[in-house]
C-alpha positions in Angstrom: 0.0 0.0 0.0 2.9 2.4 0.8 4.4 1.6 -2.6 1.2 2.4 -4.4 0.8 5.7 -2.4 4.4 6.7 -3.2 4.0 5.9 -6.9 0.7 7.7 -7.2 1.5 10.9 -5.4 5.2 11.0 -6.5 7.1 13.6 -4.4 4.2 14.5 -2.1 3.4 11.0 -1.0 4.3 11.8 2.7 1.6 14.4 2.7 -1.0 11.8 1.8 0.2 9.1 4.1 -2.3 10.0 6.9 -5.3 9.7 4.6 -4.0 6.4 3.2 -3.6 5.1 6.8 -7.1 6.3 7.7 -8.6 4.6 4.6 -6.8 1.3 5.3 -7.8 1.2 8.9 -11.5 1.9 8.1 -11.9 -0.5 5.2 -13.4 -4.0 5.4 -10.8 -6.8 5.6 -12.0 -10.3 4.7 -9.5 -12.0 7.0 -10.9 -10.0 10.0 -14.5 -9.8 8.7 -14.4 -6.2 9.8 -12.3 -3.1 9.6 -9.0 -3.1 11.6 -10.3 -0.1 13.6 -13.4 -2.0 14.7 -11.3 -5.0 15.6 -9.0 -2.9 17.8 -11.6 -0.7 19.5 -14.8 -2.7 19.2 -16.7 0.1 17.4 -17.0 1.8 14.1 -14.8 4.8 13.5 -16.8 8.0 13.6 -15.5 10.6 11.2 -15.9 14.3 11.2 -16.1 14.5 7.4 -18.6 16.7 5.8 -19.5 15.5 2.3 -21.5 18.6 1.4 -20.2 21.3 -1.0 -20.6 24.8 0.5 -20.6 27.7 -1.9 -19.1 25.5 -4.7 -15.9 25.0 -2.7 -14.7 21.6 -1.6 -11.9 20.9 0.9 -10.1 17.7 0.4 -6.9 16.0 1.7 -5.2 16.6 5.0 -6.7 20.1 5.3 -10.2 18.5 5.7 -9.0 16.2 8.5 -7.1 18.9 10.3 -10.0 21.4 10.0 -12.4 19.0 11.8 -10.2 17.9 14.6 
């Protein structure tokens, strides 16, 4: 997964690493039959993500995560 992230984002891969980790930890894994986050903490991860566009602007990437923490 790290290799794919590094190849896809080239020189800015380290800036996207947190989002890749978040995505991996909250996706379903067939070996666990649940997401790793749920296996570790016993509950679904609650995100502070807002999927609505406001005034035709959309915040994506690490800025979105940092803005909601």
